C-alpha positions as a Markdown table, in Angstrom:
| # | Residue | x | y | z |
|---|---|---|---|---|
| 1 | Met | -47.2 | 14.5 | -52.5 |
| 2 | Ala | -47.5 | 12.0 | -55.3 |
| 3 | Asp | -47.7 | 14.6 | -58.1 |
| 4 | Gly | -45.1 | 16.9 | -56.7 |
| 5 | His | -42.9 | 16.4 | -59.7 |
| 6 | Leu | -45.5 | 18.1 | -61.8 |
| 7 | Leu | -44.6 | 21.4 | -60.1 |
| 8 | Thr | -46.5 | 24.4 | -58.6 |
| 9 | Asp | -47.5 | 27.7 | -60.2 |
| 10 | Ile | -49.8 | 30.7 | -59.9 |
| 11 | Gly | -53.4 | 29.6 | -60.4 |
| 12 | Leu | -55.4 | 31.2 | -63.2 |
| 13 | Thr | -59.2 | 31.5 | -63.4 |
| 14 | Leu | -61.1 | 31.7 | -66.6 |
| 15 | Arg | -63.3 | 34.8 | -66.4 |
| 16 | Arg | -64.6 | 35.0 | -70.0 |
| 17 | Ser | -64.4 | 32.8 | -73.0 |
| 18 | Glu | -66.3 | 34.7 | -75.7 |
| 19 | Leu | -64.1 | 35.9 | -78.6 |
| 20 | Arg | -60.9 | 35.3 | -76.6 |
| 21 | Pro | -60.2 | 33.6 | -73.3 |
| 22 | Val | -59.6 | 36.1 | -70.5 |
| 23 | Tyr | -57.8 | 34.8 | -67.4 |
| 24 | Thr | -57.2 | 36.4 | -64.0 |
| 25 | Val | -54.8 | 35.4 | -61.2 |
| 26 | Ala | -56.6 | 33.2 | -58.8 |
| 27 | Thr | -56.8 | 34.3 | -55.2 |
| 28 | Glu | -57.3 | 32.5 | -51.9 |
| 29 | Arg | -57.9 | 33.7 | -48.4 |
| 30 | Arg | -55.3 | 32.7 | -45.8 |
| 31 | Arg | -54.9 | 33.1 | -42.1 |
| 32 | Val | -51.6 | 34.2 | -40.6 |
| 33 | Pro | -50.8 | 32.5 | -37.3 |
| 34 | Gly | -51.4 | 35.0 | -34.4 |
| 35 | Arg | -53.6 | 37.3 | -36.5 |
| 36 | Pro | -57.4 | 37.2 | -36.4 |
| 37 | Glu | -58.1 | 38.6 | -39.9 |
| 38 | Arg | -57.7 | 36.7 | -43.2 |
| 39 | Phe | -55.5 | 38.0 | -46.0 |
| 40 | Val | -56.1 | 37.6 | -49.7 |
| 41 | Asp | -53.1 | 36.0 | -51.4 |
| 42 | Val | -52.2 | 34.7 | -54.8 |
| 43 | Gly | -53.7 | 31.3 | -55.4 |
| 44 | Gly | -51.6 | 28.4 | -56.5 |
| 45 | Val | -52.1 | 25.2 | -58.4 |
| 46 | Asp | -49.9 | 22.2 | -58.2 |
| 47 | Gly | -49.6 | 18.6 | -59.4 |
| 48 | Arg | -52.0 | 17.5 | -62.1 |
| 49 | Glu | -54.0 | 20.7 | -62.0 |
| 50 | Asn | -50.8 | 22.7 | -62.7 |
| 51 | Leu | -49.9 | 20.5 | -65.6 |
| 52 | Gly | -53.4 | 20.9 | -67.1 |
| 53 | Gln | -53.2 | 24.7 | -66.7 |
| 54 | Ala | -49.7 | 24.7 | -68.2 |
| 55 | Ile | -50.9 | 22.8 | -71.3 |
| 56 | Ile | -53.7 | 25.3 | -71.9 |
| 57 | Met | -51.3 | 28.2 | -71.5 |
| 58 | Arg | -48.8 | 26.6 | -73.9 |
| 59 | Leu | -51.5 | 26.1 | -76.5 |
| 60 | Leu | -52.9 | 29.6 | -76.2 |
| 61 | Thr | -49.5 | 31.3 | -76.5 |
| 62 | Pro | -48.4 | 32.0 | -80.0 |
| 63 | Arg | -45.0 | 30.3 | -80.7 |
| 64 | Gly | -42.2 | 32.9 | -80.5 |
| 65 | Glu | -44.2 | 35.2 | -78.2 |
| 66 | Leu | -41.7 | 34.6 | -75.4 |
| 67 | Ser | -38.6 | 34.8 | -77.5 |
| 68 | Glu | -37.4 | 37.9 | -75.7 |
| 69 | Leu | -37.6 | 36.0 | -72.4 |
| 70 | Ala | -35.3 | 33.3 | -73.8 |
| 71 | His | -38.1 | 30.9 | -74.7 |
| 72 | Pro | -38.4 | 31.1 | -78.5 |
| 73 | Asp | -40.0 | 27.6 | -78.9 |
| 74 | Tyr | -42.6 | 28.0 | -76.2 |
| 75 | Gly | -46.2 | 28.1 | -77.4 |
| 76 | Ser | -48.1 | 26.7 | -80.3 |
| 77 | Arg | -48.9 | 27.5 | -83.9 |
| 78 | Leu | -52.7 | 27.4 | -83.3 |
| 79 | His | -53.0 | 31.1 | -83.8 |
| 80 | Glu | -52.1 | 30.5 | -87.5 |
| 81 | Leu | -55.4 | 28.8 | -88.0 |
| 82 | Ile | -57.6 | 31.9 | -87.0 |
| 83 | Gly | -59.6 | 32.8 | -90.0 |
| 84 | Arg | -59.6 | 29.4 | -91.6 |
| 85 | Gln | -62.8 | 27.5 | -92.3 |
| 86 | Asn | -63.7 | 24.6 | -90.0 |
| 87 | Thr | -62.9 | 21.8 | -92.4 |
| 88 | Glu | -61.4 | 18.4 | -91.9 |
| 89 | Thr | -58.0 | 19.8 | -93.1 |
| 90 | Thr | -58.1 | 22.6 | -90.5 |
| 91 | Arg | -59.1 | 20.2 | -87.7 |
| 92 | Asn | -56.2 | 17.9 | -88.7 |
| 93 | Leu | -53.9 | 21.0 | -88.5 |
| 94 | Val | -55.2 | 21.8 | -85.0 |
| 95 | Lys | -54.4 | 18.2 | -84.0 |
| 96 | Leu | -50.9 | 18.5 | -85.6 |
| 97 | Phe | -50.1 | 21.8 | -84.0 |
| 98 | Ile | -51.2 | 20.5 | -80.6 |
| 99 | Leu | -49.1 | 17.4 | -80.9 |
| 100 | Glu | -46.1 | 19.5 | -82.0 |
| 101 | Ser | -46.5 | 21.8 | -79.0 |
| 102 | Leu | -46.9 | 19.1 | -76.5 |
| 103 | Gln | -43.6 | 17.5 | -77.6 |
| 104 | Ala | -41.9 | 20.4 | -75.9 |
| 105 | Glu | -43.7 | 19.9 | -72.6 |
| 106 | Ala | -41.1 | 18.0 | -70.4 |
| 107 | Arg | -43.8 | 16.9 | -67.9 |
| 108 | Val | -45.8 | 15.0 | -70.6 |
| 109 | Glu | -44.4 | 11.5 | -71.2 |
| 110 | Glu | -47.0 | 10.5 | -73.9 |
| 111 | Val | -50.0 | 12.0 | -75.6 |
| 112 | Leu | -52.7 | 9.4 | -75.4 |
| 113 | Glu | -55.5 | 11.2 | -77.3 |
| 114 | Val | -56.2 | 14.3 | -79.2 |
| 115 | Ser | -59.8 | 14.7 | -80.2 |
| 116 | Val | -60.7 | 17.6 | -82.4 |
| 117 | Glu | -64.4 | 17.8 | -83.5 |
| 118 | Pro | -66.6 | 20.6 | -84.8 |
| 119 | Thr | -68.3 | 22.4 | -81.9 |
| 120 | Arg | -72.0 | 21.4 | -81.9 |
| 121 | Gly | -74.1 | 24.3 | -83.1 |
| 122 | Arg | -71.2 | 26.5 | -84.0 |
| 123 | Arg | -69.4 | 26.4 | -87.3 |
| 124 | Asp | -66.6 | 28.8 | -86.3 |
| 125 | Ser | -65.0 | 26.7 | -83.5 |
| 126 | Val | -63.8 | 23.2 | -82.7 |
| 127 | Ser | -63.9 | 21.3 | -79.5 |
| 128 | Val | -60.7 | 19.8 | -78.3 |
| 129 | Leu | -60.1 | 17.0 | -75.7 |
| 130 | Leu | -56.7 | 15.9 | -74.7 |
| 131 | Arg | -55.5 | 12.9 | -72.7 |
| 132 | Val | -51.8 | 12.8 | -71.7 |
| 133 | Lys | -49.7 | 10.6 | -69.6 |
| 134 | Pro | -47.6 | 12.7 | -67.2 |
| 135 | Val | -44.1 | 11.6 | -66.5 |
| 136 | Gly | -43.7 | 9.2 | -63.6 |
| 137 | Thr | -46.4 | 6.9 | -62.3 |
| 138 | Thr | -49.2 | 9.5 | -62.4 |
| 139 | Pro | -52.4 | 8.3 | -64.1 |
| 140 | Ala | -53.5 | 9.8 | -67.4 |
| 141 | Leu | -54.7 | 13.5 | -67.3 |
| 142 | Thr | -57.7 | 14.7 | -69.3 |
| 143 | Val | -57.6 | 18.4 | -70.4 |
| 144 | Gly | -60.8 | 19.7 | -71.8 |
| 145 | Pro | -63.0 | 19.6 | -73.6 |
| 146 | Phe | -62.3 | 23.2 | -74.5 |
| 147 | Ala | -63.3 | 25.3 | -77.6 |
| 148 | Leu | -60.9 | 26.9 | -80.1 |
| 149 | Glu | -62.4 | 29.6 | -82.2 |
| 150 | Leu | -61.3 | 29.6 | -85.8 |
| 151 | Glu | -63.2 | 32.4 | -87.5 |
| 152 | Arg | -63.5 | 35.9 | -86.0 |
């Protein structure tokens, strides 16, 4: 597999995005050789899809949340912006915190683009679009657009 170096993980499915994103573990039906029935198993993601999911999870996790699991620097500081008004300064901080967080992602060779714009028709959120170059010869990966809510 060309993107095997981007790893494999449990797949997550976005169930709701109002107020706060809610994810559930993805499932898939599998056949077991020699058995007629299908079984439900944990779904997985690999390669580029896994990297995209990993980036979203890193950004949604408050930095320091996984300290007790020996990952004190995992996550981002985006949670610090909740409650702030959607101003150019806040949008620049969103961009800064995303860039800061992605520096710690070993599978990202270069951040090509971070676009943070006010969400059309909503003053309490911003739309984010990321383009990153994964390590190796893999083409650029686009993550988003996705919305981050600022005011609750």
